[in-house]
N, CA, C and O of each residue as an XYZ file, in Angstrom:
460
protein
N       9.115     -5.850     22.152
C       9.002     -5.326     20.792
C       7.780     -5.941     20.117
O       7.576     -7.155     20.149
N       6.977     -5.081     19.508
C       5.810     -5.558     18.771
C       5.624     -4.781     17.487
O       5.785     -3.562     17.441
N       5.280     -5.524     16.438
C       4.824     -4.946     15.185
C       3.497     -5.615     14.877
O       3.438     -6.828     14.680
N       2.431     -4.825     14.835
C       1.097     -5.378     14.654
C       0.491     -4.823     13.377
O       0.173     -3.638     13.281
N       0.338     -5.712     12.392
C      -0.264     -5.309     11.115
C      -1.771     -5.412     11.185
O      -2.325     -6.234     11.916
N      -2.426     -4.560     10.409
C      -3.880     -4.604     10.280
C      -4.265     -4.038      8.926
O      -3.462     -3.402      8.244
N      -5.528     -4.288      8.548
C      -6.053     -3.701      7.319
C      -6.182     -4.659      6.157
O      -6.692     -4.283      5.101
N      -5.730     -5.888      6.328
C      -5.867     -6.852      5.251
C      -7.312     -7.286      5.073
O      -8.185     -6.938      5.867
N      -7.549     -8.057      4.009
C      -8.900     -8.549      3.773
C      -9.060     -9.113      2.380
O      -8.092     -9.287      1.640
N     -10.308     -9.394      2.040
C     -10.664     -9.921      0.723
C     -11.291     -8.800     -0.092
O     -12.292     -8.216      0.322
N     -10.709     -8.497     -1.246
C     -11.222     -7.445     -2.110
C     -11.241     -7.926     -3.553
O     -10.587     -8.908     -3.904
N     -11.999     -7.220     -4.380
C     -12.053     -7.532     -5.803
C     -10.917     -6.842     -6.546
O     -10.392     -5.831     -6.079
N     -10.546     -7.370     -7.673
C      -9.527     -6.692     -8.492
C      -9.909     -5.245     -8.773
O     -11.067     -4.937     -9.051
N      -8.918     -4.366     -8.695
C      -9.146     -2.946     -8.911
C      -9.432     -2.164     -7.652
O      -9.425     -0.933     -7.665
N      -9.683     -2.862     -6.571
C     -10.000     -2.196     -5.305
C      -8.738     -1.696     -4.613
O      -7.619     -1.910     -5.079
N      -8.953     -1.024     -3.488
C      -7.855     -0.482     -2.686
C      -7.932     -1.014     -1.260
O      -9.002     -1.347     -0.750
N      -6.772     -1.082     -0.644
C      -6.655     -1.401      0.776
C      -5.541     -0.560      1.367
O      -4.602     -0.175      0.670
N      -5.652     -0.277      2.653
C      -4.591      0.412      3.366
C      -4.161     -0.444      4.554
O      -4.937     -0.680      5.480
N      -2.931     -0.899      4.512
C      -2.378     -1.656      5.617
C      -1.709     -0.709      6.607
O      -1.129      0.307      6.226
N      -1.801     -1.062      7.874
C      -1.130     -0.314      8.925
C      -0.271     -1.264      9.744
O      -0.591     -2.444      9.893
N       0.818     -0.734     10.270
C       1.687     -1.512     11.157
C       2.034     -0.623     12.350
O       2.761      0.363     12.222
N       1.501     -0.993     13.499
C       1.741     -0.239     14.719
C       2.919     -0.848     15.468
O       2.930     -2.043     15.762
N       3.901     -0.021     15.770
C       5.126     -0.483     16.409
C       5.191     -0.045     17.869
O       4.693      1.019     18.235
N       5.807     -0.877     18.686
C       6.025     -0.529     20.085
C       7.230     -1.286     20.617
O       7.605     -2.336     20.096
N       7.825     -0.738     21.656
C       8.933     -1.417     22.319
C      10.309     -1.099     21.786
O      11.299     -1.662     22.252
N      10.389     -0.198     20.808
C      11.684      0.228     20.297
C      11.541      1.646     19.739
O      10.433      2.164     19.596
N      12.669      2.252     19.434
C      12.662      3.642     18.955
C      12.351      3.647     17.459
O      13.244      3.595     16.613
N      11.066      3.713     17.168
C      10.553      3.577     15.800
C      11.232      4.540     14.829
O      11.542      4.169     13.697
N      11.457      5.756     15.265
C      11.899      6.808     14.344
C      13.312      6.609     13.796
O      13.712      7.311     12.867
N      14.072      5.669     14.352
C      15.438      5.456     13.853
C      15.556      4.169     13.036
O      16.652      3.760     12.653
N      14.425      3.548     12.779
C      14.427      2.301     12.026
C      13.918      2.501     10.602
O      12.966      3.244     10.366
N      14.573      1.823      9.658
C      14.032      1.688      8.313
C      12.867      0.706      8.395
O      12.973     -0.358      9.004
N      11.761      1.084      7.774
C      10.558      0.242      7.812
C      10.252     -0.279      6.414
O      10.394      0.428      5.416
N       9.835     -1.515      6.375
C       9.548     -2.152      5.087
C       8.270     -2.977      5.175
O       7.837     -3.395      6.249
N       7.691     -3.191      4.007
C       6.613     -4.163      3.839
C       7.130     -5.259      2.909
O       7.675     -4.989      1.839
N       6.944     -6.486      3.345
C       7.243     -7.667      2.540
C       5.936     -8.422      2.318
O       4.941     -8.188      3.005
N       5.958     -9.318      1.359
C       4.814    -10.199      1.175
C       5.286    -11.587      0.782
O       6.367    -11.767      0.222
N       4.444    -12.563      1.094
C       4.744    -13.939      0.737
C       3.475    -14.614      0.249
O       2.506    -14.764      0.993
N       3.498    -15.016     -1.004
C       2.381    -15.736     -1.592
C       2.596    -17.241     -1.406
O       3.730    -17.685     -1.224
N       1.528    -18.018     -1.451
C       1.671    -19.471     -1.266
C       2.659    -20.066     -2.258
O       2.557    -19.834     -3.463
N       3.621    -20.841     -1.742
C       4.588    -21.505     -2.595
C       5.699    -20.620     -3.121
O       6.521    -21.059     -3.926
N       5.729    -19.372     -2.669
C       6.756    -18.436     -3.151
C       7.573    -17.907     -1.984
O       7.165    -17.996     -0.826
N       8.739    -17.355     -2.312
C       9.587    -16.762     -1.295
C       9.052    -15.397     -0.871
O       8.339    -14.731     -1.622
N       9.408    -15.002      0.335
C       9.037    -13.677      0.795
C       9.781    -12.636     -0.045
O      10.974    -12.779     -0.312
N       9.073    -11.604     -0.450
C       9.685    -10.572     -1.289
C       9.449     -9.180     -0.721
O       8.427     -8.914     -0.087
N      10.408     -8.305     -0.960
C      10.281     -6.918     -0.535
C       9.295     -6.189     -1.440
O       9.401     -6.245     -2.665
N       8.345     -5.511     -0.827
C       7.354     -4.742     -1.566
C       7.711     -3.254     -1.588
O       7.710     -2.625     -2.646
N       8.017     -2.698     -0.411
C       8.318     -1.277     -0.311
C       9.126     -1.027      0.953
O       9.041     -1.777      1.926
N       9.913      0.045      0.918
C      10.769      0.403      2.043
C      10.763      1.917      2.189
O      10.667      2.648      1.203
N      10.866      2.379      3.428
C      10.917      3.813      3.687
C      12.001      4.085      4.716
O      12.153      3.341      5.685
N      12.747      5.147      4.502
C      13.832      5.498      5.399
C      13.293      5.961      6.750
O      12.095      6.197      6.906
N      14.184      6.084      7.708
C      13.758      6.406      9.067
C      13.026      7.743      9.140
O      12.067      7.890      9.897
N      13.479      8.708      8.358
C      12.850     10.020      8.364
C      11.706     10.155      7.373
O      10.981     11.150      7.380
N      11.551      9.159      6.530
C      10.472      9.176      5.552
C      10.810      9.848      4.233
O       9.963      9.930      3.344
N      12.033     10.326      4.097
C      12.370     11.078      2.891
C      12.769     10.245      1.696
O      12.874     10.761      0.583
N      12.993      8.957      1.914
C      13.430      8.082      0.827
C      12.588      6.822      0.822
O      12.358      6.209      1.864
N      12.131      6.444     -0.359
C      11.314      5.235     -0.492
C      11.831      4.367     -1.637
O      12.511      4.835     -2.550
N      11.481      3.089     -1.548
C      11.810      2.126     -2.600
C      10.586      1.263     -2.830
O       9.869      0.919     -1.890
N      10.350      0.913     -4.094
C       9.238      0.036     -4.436
C       9.699     -1.066     -5.386
O      10.529     -0.838     -6.267
N       9.155     -2.246     -5.195
C       9.361     -3.301     -6.170
C       8.694     -2.888     -7.485
O       7.679     -2.191     -7.486
N       9.267     -3.317     -8.575
C       8.719     -2.950     -9.888
C       7.259     -3.374    -10.025
O       6.470     -2.699    -10.685
N       6.910     -4.478     -9.408
C       5.561     -5.021     -9.556
C       4.482     -4.157     -8.909
O       3.302     -4.301     -9.230
N       4.874     -3.254     -7.997
C       3.881     -2.429     -7.308
C       4.081     -0.944     -7.562
O       3.271     -0.127     -7.123
N       5.134     -0.589     -8.256
C       5.455      0.815     -8.495
C       4.295      1.503     -9.215
O       3.787      1.003    -10.218
N       3.886      2.654     -8.686
C       2.779      3.393     -9.282
C       1.417      3.005     -8.722
O       0.435      3.713     -8.942
N       1.347      1.894     -8.004
C       0.071      1.444     -7.418
C       0.091      1.490     -5.893
O      -0.938      1.754     -5.271
N       1.240      1.240     -5.286
C       1.365      1.202     -3.823
C       2.151      2.416     -3.350
O       3.026      2.924     -4.053
N       1.824      2.869     -2.149
C       2.541      3.979     -1.529
C       2.825      3.643     -0.073
O       1.915      3.325      0.692
N       4.095      3.715      0.301
C       4.480      3.501      1.688
C       4.660      4.869      2.357
O       5.179      5.807      1.751
N       4.225      4.962      3.606
C       4.390      6.197      4.362
C       4.532      5.838      5.840
O       4.264      4.707      6.245
N       4.951      6.805      6.628
C       5.103      6.564      8.047
C       4.759      7.807      8.830
O       4.883      8.930      8.341
N       4.326      7.586     10.050
C       4.040      8.667     10.982
C       4.857      8.374     12.240
O       4.460      7.555     13.070
N       5.977      9.034     12.373
C       6.856      8.747     13.509
C       6.245      9.185     14.834
O       6.623      8.670     15.886
N       5.320     10.115     14.798
C       4.644     10.523     16.031
C       3.687      9.446     16.526
O       3.406      9.353     17.721
N       3.191      8.636     15.599
C       2.256      7.565     15.950
C       2.905      6.184     15.921
O       2.241      5.177     16.167
N       4.205      6.137     15.620
C       4.912      4.850     15.543
C       4.217      3.869     14.612
O       4.049      2.693     14.934
N       3.821      4.375     13.459
C       3.046      3.565     12.533
C       3.566      3.746     11.110
O       3.930      4.846     10.695
N       3.590      2.642     10.381
C       3.918      2.673      8.959
C       2.705      2.153      8.193
O       1.990      1.268      8.664
N       2.489      2.708      7.021
C       1.313      2.389      6.220
C       1.726      1.886      4.840
O       2.817      2.173      4.348
N       0.830      1.138      4.244
C       0.983      0.756      2.845
C      -0.372      0.944      2.168
O      -1.303      0.167      2.378
N      -0.460      1.980      1.362
C      -1.671      2.223      0.582
C      -1.561      1.427     -0.712
O      -0.620      1.611     -1.485
N      -2.512      0.557     -0.940
C      -2.474     -0.318     -2.107
C      -3.680     -0.023     -2.980
O      -4.823     -0.231     -2.572
N      -3.419      0.457     -4.171
C      -4.476      0.782     -5.128
C      -4.414     -0.146     -6.331
O      -3.396     -0.788     -6.587
N      -5.499     -0.203     -7.052
C      -5.592     -1.012     -8.271
C      -5.054     -2.417     -8.024
O      -4.191     -2.907     -8.752
N      -5.573     -3.041     -7.000
C      -5.076     -4.368     -6.610
C      -5.362     -5.399     -7.691
O      -6.380     -5.349     -8.381
N      -4.435     -6.327     -7.812
C      -4.506     -7.399     -8.795
C      -4.505     -8.751     -8.081
O      -4.038     -8.845     -6.946
N      -5.016     -9.787     -8.721
C      -4.974    -11.120     -8.087
C      -3.561    -11.530     -7.684
O      -3.383    -12.226     -6.684
N      -2.573    -11.116     -8.436
C      -1.191    -11.476     -8.108
C      -0.645    -10.743     -6.885
O       0.466    -11.031     -6.438
N      -1.403     -9.809     -6.347
C      -1.028     -9.154     -5.086
C      -1.453     -9.989     -3.880
O      -1.118     -9.649     -2.745
N      -2.177    -11.061     -4.109
C      -2.621    -11.922     -3.014
C      -1.417    -12.522     -2.292
O      -0.564    -13.166     -2.903
N      -1.367    -12.298     -0.987
C      -0.234    -12.762     -0.186
C      -0.478    -12.403      1.272
O      -1.417    -11.679      1.605
N       0.382    -12.920      2.126
C       0.460    -12.425      3.500
C       1.475    -11.283      3.492
O       2.598    -11.440      3.013
N       1.070    -10.149      4.020
C       1.916     -8.960      4.041
C       2.505     -8.788      5.449
O       1.793     -8.813      6.452
N       3.819     -8.614      5.482
C       4.554     -8.502      6.743
C       5.215     -7.140      6.868
O       5.733     -6.588      5.898
N       5.185     -6.618      8.072
C       5.875     -5.386      8.418
C       7.243     -5.748      8.984
O       7.380     -6.719      9.729
N       8.253     -4.959      8.626
C       9.619     -5.209      9.091
C      10.269     -3.911      9.541
O      10.127     -2.872      8.896
N      10.980     -3.985     10.652
C      11.757     -2.859     11.167
C      13.213     -3.302     11.265
O      13.513     -4.365     11.809
N      14.104     -2.484     10.737
C      15.501     -2.917     10.686
C      16.440     -1.750     10.928
O      16.213     -0.645     10.435
N      17.511     -2.005     11.700
C      18.645     -1.102     11.745
C      19.904     -1.975     11.765
O      19.832     -3.171     11.484
N      21.044     -1.387     12.093
C      22.299     -2.138     12.004
C      22.349     -3.317     12.964
O      23.057     -4.295     12.726
N      21.598     -3.216     14.042
C      21.693     -4.238     15.090
C      20.475     -5.162     15.158
O      20.605     -6.319     15.556
N      19.321     -4.678     14.782
C      18.083     -5.416     15.019
C      17.246     -5.568     13.759
O      17.339     -4.785     12.814
N      16.425     -6.611     13.788
C      15.568     -6.939     12.654
C      14.289     -7.535     13.232
O      14.289     -8.663     13.725
N      13.192     -6.764     13.169
C      11.940     -7.180     13.786
C      10.877     -7.428     12.722
O      10.845     -6.764     11.686
N       9.996     -8.413     13.003
C       8.934     -8.761     12.066
C       7.581     -8.802     12.779
O       7.485     -9.148     13.957
N       6.557     -8.443     12.037
C       5.200     -8.621     12.512
C       4.694    -10.005     12.157
O       5.399    -10.810     11.548
N       3.442    -10.265     12.556
C       2.876    -11.596     12.360
C       2.222    -11.761     10.994
O       1.911    -12.877     10.577
N       2.019    -10.660     10.311
C       1.461    -10.710      8.965
C      -0.036    -10.485      8.921
O      -0.749    -10.761      9.885
N      -0.504     -9.979      7.787
C      -1.925     -9.810      7.542
C      -2.229    -10.291      6.128
O      -1.495     -9.988      5.188
N      -3.311    -11.037      5.989
C      -3.648    -11.645      4.705
C      -4.350    -10.646      3.800
O      -5.292     -9.969      4.212
N      -3.884    -10.563      2.574
C      -4.559     -9.791      1.530
C      -4.921    -10.764      0.412
O      -4.057    -11.447     -0.138
N      -6.199    -10.817      0.088
C      -6.671    -11.681     -0.978
C      -7.427    -10.849     -1.995
O      -8.383    -10.150     -1.660
N      -6.985    -10.932     -3.248
C      -7.621    -10.183     -4.334
C      -8.255    -11.203     -5.278
O      -7.558    -11.955     -5.959
N      -9.574    -11.215     -5.306
C     -10.279    -12.222     -6.084
C     -11.679    -11.730     -6.437
O     -12.325    -11.023     -5.663
N     -12.122    -12.119     -7.613
C     -13.481    -11.794     -8.014
C     -14.436    -12.935     -7.660
O     -15.634    -12.841     -7.924
């Protein structure tokens, strides 16, 4: 099982980034996929979640209206489009796959928002 995040980087406030998480080794299409983040000295928090079929999404209040989660089950990939980034969005972003039996995590990708 692998979850490989990519797309992080250093950007200025107001910029956009698109994170990707490529999954392998399990049946991606039956898993709920989520993005979490963890800032230095803080607990890991849920950013966004998408249902297995993609028809239902959830967003943390702090990112609602700025971030969009999506998935492509044909490509076994989940995305996080992040717009109007703020310094407080700086964190390591983790991809998560979960069903009733399993809970998988990626290694994380760093997002830094700074002028």
